[in-house]
C-alpha positions in Angstrom: 0.0 0.0 0.0 1.0 3.6 -0.5 0.4 5.8 2.5 0.4 9.6 2.2 0.3 11.8 5.3 -2.8 13.9 5.8 -2.7 17.0 3.6 0.2 15.8 1.4 -0.1 14.9 -2.2 1.7 12.0 -3.9 4.7 13.0 -5.9 7.2 11.5 -8.3 10.1 9.7 -6.6 13.5 9.8 -8.1 15.3 6.5 -8.5 14.3 2.9 -8.4 11.4 1.4 -6.4 11.8 -2.3 -5.6 8.7 -4.5 -5.0 9.2 -7.8 -3.4 6.2 -10.2 -3.4 7.7 -12.4 -0.8 9.9 -11.7 2.2 11.6 -15.1 2.1 11.8 -18.4 0.2 9.8 -20.0 3.0 7.0 -17.5 2.6 7.0 -18.0 -1.2 6.6 -21.8 -0.7 3.8 -21.4 1.8 1.9 -19.1 -0.5 2.6 -21.4 -3.5 1.1 -24.4 -1.6 -2.0 -22.3 -0.7 -2.6 -21.2 -4.3 -1.9 -24.7 -5.7 -4.6 -26.1 -3.5 -7.1 -23.4 -4.6 -6.1 -23.9 -8.3 -6.7 -27.7 -8.0 -10.3 -27.0 -7.0 -10.8 -24.9 -10.1 -9.7 -27.9 -12.2 -12.9 -29.7 -11.2 -14.9 -27.3 -13.4 -12.7 -27.7 -16.5 -13.8 -30.2 -19.1 -10.2 -30.9 -20.1 -9.2 -34.6 -19.6 -6.5 -35.1 -17.0 -4.0 -37.9 -16.9 -1.0 -38.7 -14.9 1.2 -37.4 -17.7 0.3 -33.8 -16.8 1.6 -34.4 -13.3 5.1 -34.8 -14.9 4.8 -32.7 -18.1 3.2 -29.5 -16.7 5.8 -28.9 -13.9 8.6 -29.5 -16.4 7.0 -27.1 -18.9 6.5 -24.5 -16.1 10.2 -24.6 -15.2 11.3 -24.4 -18.8 9.0 -21.5 -19.7 9.7 -19.4 -16.6 13.5 -20.1 -16.6 14.2 -19.8 -20.3 11.2 -18.1 -22.1 10.5 -15.6 -19.4 14.2 -15.1 -18.8 14.5 -16.3 -15.2 17.9 -17.4 -16.2 19.0 -13.8 -16.1 18.3 -13.6 -12.4 21.0 -16.0 -11.4 20.5 -18.1 -8.2 17.3 -16.2 -7.4 15.9 -17.0 -10.8 16.4 -20.7 -10.5 14.9 -20.8 -7.0 11.8 -18.9 -8.2 11.4 -21.1 -11.3 11.8 -24.3 -9.1 9.1 -23.0 -6.7 6.8 -22.2 -9.7 7.4 -25.7 -11.1 6.7 -27.2 -7.6 3.4 -25.2 -7.5 2.4 -26.6 -10.8 3.1 -30.2 -9.6 1.1 -29.6 -6.4 -1.9 -28.3 -8.3 -2.3 -31.6 -10.2 -1.2 -33.7 -7.2 -4.0 -32.1 -5.1 -6.5 -32.6 -7.9 -5.6 -36.3 -8.3 -5.8 -36.8 -4.5 -9.4 -35.4 -4.4 -10.7 -37.5 -7.3 
């Protein structure tokens, strides 16, 4: 959130403004688990057929696409960690879905 003191108006800030979605790797993993569980519930409504192959293929594709196509490779160690967590989240989504069937 952006907070402005009473009576003051927002103004342009010189320099860079960094935005971190997560404070730690642990927090990122916890949130990924939460959203994977929620996403697995949405899969129930889709008419797309699901097989065990997606449990393997989708996480691999998620890693490849985030690391190479979305240039996570340029972020060094942080990039690979983020891409691995994204891949893990994709795996969990389909795992939770299969577990509920």
